[in-house]
C-alpha positions as CSV (number, residue, x, y, z in Angstrom):
1,M,-76.6,87.3,37.1
2,A,-79.7,86.0,35.2
3,S,-78.9,84.1,32.1
4,P,-78.3,86.5,29.2
5,T,-80.3,84.1,26.9
6,Q,-83.4,85.3,28.9
7,E,-83.1,88.4,26.8
8,Y,-85.1,86.6,24.1
9,E,-88.0,86.4,26.6
10,A,-88.1,90.2,26.7
11,Y,-88.3,90.3,22.9
12,Q,-91.0,87.7,22.9
13,Y,-93.0,89.7,25.4
14,A,-92.6,92.9,23.4
15,Y,-93.5,91.0,20.2
16,D,-96.8,89.7,21.8
17,Y,-97.7,93.1,23.2
18,L,-97.0,95.2,20.1
19,K,-98.7,92.5,17.9
20,K,-101.9,92.9,20.1
21,E,-101.7,96.7,20.3
22,L,-101.0,97.5,16.7
23,F,-102.4,94.9,14.5
24,D,-106.1,94.2,13.8
25,V,-105.6,90.4,13.2
26,N,-104.2,87.6,15.2
27,L,-100.8,87.2,13.7
28,P,-99.0,83.8,14.3
29,P,-96.0,83.5,16.6
30,C,-92.5,83.4,15.1
31,L,-88.9,82.8,16.0
32,I,-87.1,85.8,17.1
33,T,-83.3,85.7,16.5
34,F,-80.3,88.0,16.7
35,Q,-78.3,88.1,13.5
36,R,-75.5,90.3,12.5
37,Q,-76.0,91.3,8.9
38,R,-74.1,94.1,7.3
39,R,-76.3,97.3,6.5
40,A,-79.4,95.7,8.0
41,Y,-81.2,96.7,11.3
42,G,-83.2,93.4,10.8
43,Y,-85.0,91.1,8.4
44,F,-88.1,89.0,8.0
45,Y,-87.8,85.5,6.6
46,S,-91.0,83.7,5.7
47,Y,-91.2,80.2,7.1
48,G,-87.5,80.2,7.8
49,F,-87.6,77.4,10.4
50,A,-88.9,73.9,10.3
51,D,-89.7,71.6,13.3
52,R,-87.0,69.0,13.6
53,N,-89.5,66.2,14.3
54,N,-92.1,67.5,11.7
55,P,-90.5,69.3,8.9
56,T,-93.9,70.1,7.5
57,L,-94.5,72.4,10.5
58,R,-92.8,75.8,9.7
59,T,-92.5,79.2,11.3
60,D,-91.3,82.6,10.2
61,E,-88.2,84.3,11.6
62,I,-87.7,87.9,12.6
63,A,-84.0,88.7,13.0
64,L,-82.6,91.8,14.8
65,N,-79.1,92.9,14.3
66,P,-77.5,93.6,17.8
67,D,-74.7,95.7,16.2
68,T,-77.2,98.4,15.5
69,F,-78.6,98.5,19.0
70,V,-75.6,100.6,20.1
71,G,-76.6,104.3,20.3
72,C,-80.4,103.4,20.0
73,T,-83.0,103.8,22.5
74,D,-85.1,100.8,23.6
75,K,-88.1,102.4,21.7
76,E,-86.0,102.6,18.4
77,I,-85.0,99.0,18.7
78,L,-88.7,98.0,19.2
79,S,-89.6,100.1,16.1
80,T,-87.3,97.8,14.2
81,L,-89.3,94.8,15.6
82,V,-92.5,96.4,14.4
83,H,-91.0,97.2,11.0
84,E,-90.3,93.4,10.5
85,L,-93.7,92.6,12.0
86,C,-95.4,94.5,9.2
87,H,-93.5,92.1,6.8
88,L,-94.9,89.1,8.7
89,W,-98.4,90.7,8.6
90,Q,-98.0,91.1,4.8
91,A,-96.8,87.5,4.4
92,H,-99.9,86.2,6.1
93,E,-102.5,88.8,5.4
94,G,-101.4,90.6,2.2
95,K,-99.3,90.4,-1.0
96,P,-95.6,90.6,-0.5
97,G,-93.4,92.1,-3.2
98,R,-90.3,90.3,-4.6
99,S,-87.8,89.1,-2.1
100,G,-86.8,91.9,0.3
101,Y,-88.8,94.6,-1.6
102,H,-90.9,97.0,0.5
103,N,-94.0,97.7,-1.6
104,R,-96.9,100.1,-1.3
105,Q,-99.1,97.8,0.7
106,W,-96.3,97.3,3.3
107,A,-95.7,101.1,3.4
108,R,-99.4,101.7,4.1
109,E,-99.4,99.2,7.0
110,M,-96.4,100.8,8.4
111,M,-98.1,104.2,8.4
112,R,-101.2,102.7,9.9
113,V,-99.2,101.4,12.9
114,G,-97.3,104.6,13.3
115,L,-94.0,104.2,11.4
116,Q,-93.0,106.5,8.5
117,P,-91.2,104.5,5.8
118,I,-88.1,106.2,4.2
119,S,-86.7,104.8,1.0
120,L,-82.9,104.7,0.7
121,D,-83.1,103.7,-2.9
122,N,-85.7,106.3,-3.9
123,P,-85.3,109.5,-1.9
124,G,-88.6,111.1,-1.1
125,K,-90.5,107.8,-1.5
126,M,-91.7,105.0,0.9
127,T,-90.9,102.0,-1.2
128,G,-87.8,100.3,-2.5
129,Q,-85.3,97.5,-1.8
130,R,-83.8,99.3,1.1
131,V,-86.2,101.2,3.3
132,T,-85.7,102.5,6.9
133,H,-88.3,104.3,9.0
134,E,-89.0,107.0,11.5
135,I,-91.3,106.9,14.5
136,I,-94.4,109.1,13.9
137,P,-94.8,111.3,17.0
138,G,-98.2,110.6,18.7
139,G,-98.7,107.6,16.3
140,R,-99.9,104.2,17.4
141,F,-96.5,102.7,17.9
142,D,-95.2,105.8,19.7
143,L,-98.1,105.5,22.2
144,A,-97.9,101.8,22.6
145,A,-94.2,101.8,23.1
146,D,-94.4,104.4,25.8
147,Q,-97.0,102.5,27.6
148,L,-94.8,99.4,27.5
149,L,-91.7,101.2,28.7
150,A,-93.8,102.9,31.5
151,T,-94.1,99.4,33.0
152,G,-90.4,99.3,33.6
153,F,-89.7,97.1,30.5
154,R,-86.2,97.3,29.3
155,L,-83.8,95.7,26.8
156,R,-80.4,94.9,28.1
157,W,-77.9,93.3,25.8
158,Q,-76.2,94.6,22.7
159,S,-73.0,94.0,20.6
160,A,-69.8,94.6,22.6
161,D,-67.4,95.3,19.6
162,V,-69.4,98.3,18.3
163,V,-69.2,102.0,19.3
164,A,-71.4,104.9,18.5
165,L,-69.5,108.1,17.6
166,N,-71.3,111.3,16.5
167,G,-74.4,109.5,15.6
168,K,-72.6,106.9,13.6
169,V,-72.2,103.2,14.6
170,T,-68.7,101.8,13.8
171,M,-67.1,98.5,14.5
172,K,-64.2,98.5,17.0
173,V,-61.2,96.8,15.3
174,A,-58.7,95.2,17.6
175,K,-55.2,96.3,16.8
176,P,-53.2,93.3,15.7
177,K,-50.5,92.0,18.0
178,R,-47.1,92.7,16.8
179,N,-45.2,89.4,16.4
180,K,-42.2,91.0,14.6
181,V,-40.0,93.9,15.7
182,K,-37.5,96.0,13.7
183,F,-33.8,95.5,13.5
184,T,-31.4,98.0,12.2
185,C,-27.6,97.9,11.1
186,D,-25.8,100.7,12.9
187,E,-23.2,100.9,10.1
188,C,-25.4,101.2,7.0
189,G,-28.9,101.7,8.3
190,Q,-30.2,98.5,6.7
191,N,-33.5,97.4,8.3
192,A,-35.2,94.0,8.8
193,W,-38.2,92.7,10.7
194,A,-38.2,89.5,12.6
195,K,-39.4,87.8,15.8
196,P,-38.1,89.6,19.0
197,R,-35.6,86.9,19.9
198,A,-34.0,86.7,16.4
199,R,-30.2,87.2,15.9
200,L,-29.5,88.9,12.6
201,I,-26.4,89.7,10.7
202,C,-26.3,92.6,8.0
203,G,-25.6,91.0,4.6
204,L,-23.6,94.2,3.5
205,C,-21.5,95.0,6.6
206,Q,-21.5,91.6,8.3
207,E,-22.4,93.4,11.6
208,P,-25.1,92.3,14.1
209,L,-28.5,94.1,13.6
210,A,-29.6,96.0,16.7
211,R,-33.2,95.5,17.8
212,Q,-35.4,98.7,17.9
213,E,-37.9,99.0,20.7
214,R,-40.3,101.2,18.6
215,W,-41.1,101.5,14.9
């Protein structure tokens, strides 16, 4: 099996391809990462990394949340990449709003590349602190993504501890291992919980407590 880390190469290829197809300026490269952040499909961090040997050399970060890949198509995941690319475009070519805010300029660029912004803060609007999007059928992104996927391009890895149920993504929570079992006094019904090999005496009846197999 090829190294799973090579998955980043697929995202780099998609980044370069979509940047060329959708944006009219030569945007700089950035560092693409996977980050699990609650309630976020991804985020853009301007100049979030510095060269270890030359700290004055900085680069942006586009982070994608692999928990949200579950239940999504490759095209939908790529649309999140472009959502963040619009933030990168604005950081270098426009005027970003306050930290994390999706302003009108960003929304117009999203529309231009073929993504419809949907505000979660202000229903019916395209701006806000929390904004998702939909792919515009027949839009520039829709067509560019189809061309990319037609070449056999595929994304492979996603979070393992997430399941998609009825359109909702939820975390799988492992059931805790029981390290204690129930013991019961046959005379008075008194209960106690202890390690499986414990030997217990009822404080009322002075009788041994019987271990219960299920509780």
